[in-house]
Each structure stands twice: as structure tokens, then as C-alpha cells.
C-alpha positions in Angstrom: 0.0 0.0 0.0 1.4 3.4 -1.0 2.1 5.9 1.9 -0.8 8.2 2.6 1.3 11.2 1.6 2.7 9.7 -1.6 0.4 11.9 -3.8 1.9 15.0 -2.2 5.3 16.5 -2.4 6.4 17.6 1.0 9.5 19.0 -0.5 7.5 21.2 -2.8 5.4 22.4 0.0 8.4 23.3 2.2 10.0 25.0 -0.8 7.0 27.2 -1.1 7.4 28.1 2.6 11.1 29.0 2.0 10.3 31.2 -0.9 7.6 33.0 1.0 10.1 33.5 3.9 12.5 35.3 1.6 9.7 37.4 0.2 8.6 38.4 3.7 12.2 39.5 4.3 11.8 42.0 1.4 13.6 40.0 -1.2 12.2 39.2 -4.6 12.9 36.4 -7.2 14.6 37.8 -10.3 16.3 36.6 -13.4 18.9 38.4 -15.5 20.9 37.7 -18.6 24.4 38.6 -17.5 25.7 38.1 -21.1 24.7 36.5 -24.3 25.3 33.0 -23.0 24.5 32.9 -19.3 21.3 33.6 -17.3 21.3 33.9 -13.5 18.4 33.6 -11.1 18.8 35.3 -7.8 16.9 36.6 -4.8 17.6 40.3 -4.0 16.1 43.6 -3.0 13.0 44.5 -4.9 14.1 46.5 -8.0 13.2 50.2 -7.8 10.4 51.6 -10.0 12.9 53.6 -12.0 14.8 51.0 -14.1 17.8 53.4 -14.3 18.2 53.5 -10.5 21.2 51.7 -8.9 21.4 49.7 -5.7 20.5 51.3 -2.4 23.7 52.9 -1.1 22.4 53.2 2.4 22.9 49.6 3.2 26.1 47.5 2.8 25.7 44.8 0.2 26.1 41.1 1.0 26.2 38.1 -1.4 25.3 34.6 -0.1 26.8 31.9 -2.2 25.4 28.4 -1.8 27.1 25.0 -1.9 26.5 21.9 -3.9 23.1 20.3 -3.2 19.7 22.0 -3.0 19.0 25.5 -4.4 20.1 28.6 -2.5 16.9 29.1 -0.6 17.3 25.7 1.1 20.8 26.6 2.3 20.5 30.3 3.2 16.9 31.0 4.3 17.7 31.9 7.9 20.7 34.0 6.9 18.8 35.9 4.2 16.0 36.7 6.5 18.4 37.8 9.3 20.8 39.9 7.3 18.2 41.6 5.1 17.4 43.8 8.1 20.7 45.7 7.8 22.2 44.6 4.4 21.1 44.6 0.8 21.2 40.8 0.5 21.7 39.0 -2.8 21.3 35.2 -3.0 22.2 34.0 -6.5 21.7 30.5 -7.8 25.0 29.4 -9.3 25.0 28.1 -12.9 23.1 24.9 -13.3 21.4 25.3 -9.9 17.8 26.5 -9.7 16.9 28.4 -12.8 20.5 29.6 -13.6 21.9 28.2 -16.9 24.5 28.8 -19.5 25.4 27.9 -23.1 29.1 28.2 -22.3 31.2 25.0 -22.0 33.0 26.5 -19.0 32.5 24.5 -15.8 35.1 25.7 -13.3 34.5 27.5 -10.0 36.3 30.4 -11.6 33.5 30.6 -14.2 31.0 30.6 -11.4 32.8 33.5 -9.7 33.0 35.5 -12.9 29.2 34.9 -13.4 28.3 36.2 -10.0 30.7 39.2 -10.5 28.9 40.0 -13.8 25.5 39.8 -12.0 26.6 42.3 -9.4 27.9 44.6 -12.1 24.6 44.4 -14.0 22.8 45.3 -10.8 25.0 48.3 -10.2 26.5 47.0 -7.0 30.1 48.2 -6.9 31.2 47.0 -3.4 30.0 44.0 -1.4 31.0 41.3 1.0 30.7 37.6 0.1 29.7 34.6 2.2 30.3 31.2 0.6 29.5 27.7 2.0 31.2 24.5 0.8 31.4 24.7 -3.0 30.2 28.3 -2.7 33.3 29.0 -0.6 35.4 28.1 -3.6 33.5 30.7 -5.6 33.8 33.3 -2.8 37.5 32.8 -2.6 37.9 33.2 -6.3 35.8 36.4 -6.3 37.8 37.9 -3.4 41.1 37.0 -5.1 40.1 38.4 -8.5 38.5 41.6 -7.3 39.9 43.0 -4.1 38.6 46.4 -5.1 35.0 45.1 -5.2 34.9 42.5 -2.4 35.2 44.2 1.0 35.2 41.1 3.2 35.0 37.4 2.6 33.5 34.6 4.7 34.5 31.1 3.8 32.3 28.6 5.6 32.8 24.8 5.7 34.8 25.1 2.5 38.1 23.2 1.8 39.5 25.8 -0.6 42.9 24.1 0.3 41.5 20.8 -1.0 44.0 18.1 -2.0 43.4 15.2 -4.3 43.8 12.8 -1.3 41.1 14.6 0.6 38.5 13.5 -1.9 39.9 10.0 -1.9 39.6 9.8 1.9 36.1 11.2 1.8 34.9 8.8 -0.8 36.7 5.7 0.4 36.9 6.1 4.2 33.9 8.2 5.3 31.3 7.8 2.6 32.4 4.3 1.6 31.3 4.8 -2.0 33.2 4.7 -5.3 32.8 8.2 -6.7 32.5 11.7 -5.2 29.2 12.3 -7.2 27.6 9.5 -5.2 28.2 11.7 -2.1 27.3 15.2 -3.5 24.7 14.1 -6.1 22.8 11.3 -4.4 20.6 9.3 -6.7 19.1 6.9 -4.3 17.7 7.0 -0.8 20.7 5.1 0.6 23.1 7.6 -0.9 21.1 10.5 0.5 21.3 9.0 3.9 25.0 8.8 3.7 25.2 12.5 2.7 22.9 13.6 5.6 25.0 11.5 8.0 28.1 13.4 6.9 26.5 16.8 6.7 24.7 16.9 10.1 25.7 16.0 13.6 22.2 15.6 15.2 20.6 12.2 14.8 17.4 12.5 12.7 14.2 10.6 13.2 14.2 7.7 10.7 13.1 9.2 7.4 11.1 6.9 5.1 12.4 6.2 1.6 9.5 7.8 -0.1 10.4 11.2 1.4 14.1 10.8 0.6 13.1 9.9 -3.0 11.0 13.1 -3.1 14.0 15.1 -2.0 16.1 13.5 -4.8 13.4 14.1 -7.5 12.8 17.7 -6.5 16.3 18.8 -5.4 18.9 16.6 -7.1 17.5 15.5 -10.4 17.7 18.7 -12.4 20.8 19.3 -14.5 22.6 16.2 -13.1 24.8 15.8 -16.1 25.9 19.4 -16.0 26.5 19.2 -12.2 28.7 16.2 -12.6 30.7 18.3 -15.2 31.0 21.0 -12.5 32.6 18.6 -10.1 35.0 17.5 -12.8 35.7 21.1 -13.8 37.0 22.2 -10.4 40.5 23.6 -10.6 41.0 22.9 -6.9 41.8 19.4 -5.5 43.6 18.1 -8.6 46.9 17.7 -6.9 48.3 16.8 -3.5 50.1 20.1 -3.3 48.1 23.2 -2.4 49.0 26.5 -4.1 46.8 29.1 -2.5 47.4 32.9 -2.5 46.6 34.9 0.6 43.7 37.3 0.3 44.0 41.1 0.7 40.7 41.3 2.5 39.8 40.4 6.0 38.7 36.8 5.9 36.5 34.9 8.4 36.6 31.1 8.2 33.6 29.4 9.9 33.6 25.6 10.5 31.6 23.0 12.3 33.7 21.0 14.7 32.2 17.7 13.5 32.4 18.4 9.7 32.9 15.1 7.9 32.9 16.6 4.4 35.9 18.9 5.0 37.6 17.9 8.3 38.4 20.6 10.9 42.1 20.2 10.2 41.4 21.8 6.8 40.1 24.9 8.5 43.2 25.3 10.7 45.5 24.9 7.6 43.4 27.3 5.5 43.7 30.0 8.2 47.5 29.8 7.9 47.4 29.8 4.1 45.2 32.8 3.7 47.5 35.0 5.8 47.4 37.2 8.8 44.1 38.9 7.9 42.3 35.5 8.3 40.7 34.3 11.5 38.8 31.1 12.3 35.6 30.5 14.3 34.6 26.9 15.1 31.0 26.2 16.0 30.7 23.3 18.4 28.3 20.4 17.9 27.7 21.2 14.2 29.0 19.5 11.1 29.1 20.7 7.4 26.1 23.1 7.6 26.5 25.1 10.8 24.3 27.8 9.2 21.4 25.3 9.4 22.3 23.4 12.6 23.0 26.5 14.7 21.8 29.6 12.7 21.8 31.9 15.7 25.5 31.3 16.4 26.5 31.4 12.8 24.6 34.6 12.1 26.0 36.3 15.2 29.6 35.4 14.3 29.3 36.6 10.7 27.3 39.7 11.7 30.0 40.9 14.1 32.7 40.2 11.5 30.9 42.1 8.7 30.2 45.2 10.8 33.5 45.2 12.7 36.1 47.8 11.8 38.7 47.0 9.1 41.6 48.4 11.1 
């Protein structure tokens, strides 16, 4: 007998709630052609009635860059709502996530960074801070490195920008116990999704039935699977066992969960040293790969104090 809720999509219903939450925070869903090949969807401040007007200069601008997995609203809902009170918040969907797409053959995190940079240019936002989680941290790092005159401060959360080839091998072989990294980051079965959730969260969840996990896979992991696999292969980071990483000129905040099983805490301490004396590390206890979801209050407080602190 089919589950009583099988005709419903709980994931779709919750997705509607997430979008309404961002709307209630004063953000609106928008889509822009950033060039002749690429279209980006994003949530941002409602556009002014005058189409020639630029971004509101009275608030500092903040870009929240999501990681691999569900679309941005699933990863940043509580941060978008919190920071929209005092910042002009922009939450883009990276290329091949959500409704963002491209005709370009480029698949690297550098291409993602350039795309977000073009978006901010099109919106007339000249200066902004970036917060990137996991894969989004790769993008945030590239943006900060390429445009120190645009990016004021950078937050790299749960993101092994100092990734080595052996780190992926250890994740796949020892912790996830699968054959390929896409089986971890792009789960195609309920069993694979359980593995990902076990690595990403510390708190034990009530046993989730397969029909609900399969609904998550259908709604959040099925779109653009081929292209997302190409994004994983297109990463310029983690190809070698030697890390060559330039320090950033901006102040950098590194935020990590102490039980992160995707990027181990040792990666955070090494990253702090590699990024130079302007980098500092905050570890959030009893969280794993998504501290912004597991302990949003602590995460938001740490990032807020960093963003509004002096740059002396």
C-alpha cells in the first residue's frame, strides 16, 4: 500500500514556505541575462520603480553563495531573513542550480565566480562582501582573489579551498564508503542521500522513510545532473596533492563545524595559515558541514560581528 502522503510533495510544500520567507524579508525572485550565454536567477532587494536607478547605497551589500546540493533558498533561508534587516542581500543560484543556466562550455568555480561578479555589475553594486559555504566557498575565494577592489570582506564557511586530491579519496573511500564523489554530492538513491545527511549533520534525525528521501532526490537533485557532474570534474581545486593558494588582501572569516565530515576541521586550521594574517577562524561546536542550518543563531552572530566590525 502506498504511503498516505505519496500523492503530495512535502519537499515542494516546504520549498513554497522557504520562498515566502524570503519574500517576507523584502527579497524578490529575479532573473537576469548577464551576457549572451548565461542567465542567473537570484533573490535580491526588490528593484526600484525607476529602471535606471542603482542599488540602495544606504545599506552595505552582501552576497550569499550556496554550496552543492539543494538550491540557494534551502541553504541560506535563515541567513537571508536575518541579514536583510541591515544589508542589501543577494542570493544567487550558481550556474546549473535552480533556474540559472549557460550555453558556455566552462564548468570551473572560476567561471561561477565571474558569473556572480557579472551579476553584481549588472545590478550596479560596486562594493559587497561575500559569504560562501562549501562549493560556494570556492566561488567566494575566487571572487575575493580576482576583485579585491570590489569584495570588501570574505566569509568562507565549511569550504576546503585548500583541497588536495587525497582529501577527496579519503572522503569517498573512508567516510562515505562509495566509489565516486558524485555519489556523495549528487545522491541518486535514498541510501546515498542517507550517507550525505550523515556526513553533513551532527544531530541524529528521526528515521526518514524512503518515499520522502526519494521526493528530495526528485525535487532537489535530479535537475541538470549531467551538468552538475561536469561542474565537479571542472573544479580547478583538488587536482593535486600540493596546495598553491594565494593569501587574500581582504579580512577573511573562516567558519567551521567541529564535526564536519565533508571537510575535516584540520582543513580549517591549515586554511587559516594559508590565507594570511588577515584571516581568522571560528569553530561552531556540535555542528557539522552546515552550521548555518544546525546553529543559525550562532552562525549569524559570528558573521554579523565580523561584517560590521572595523577593518583596522
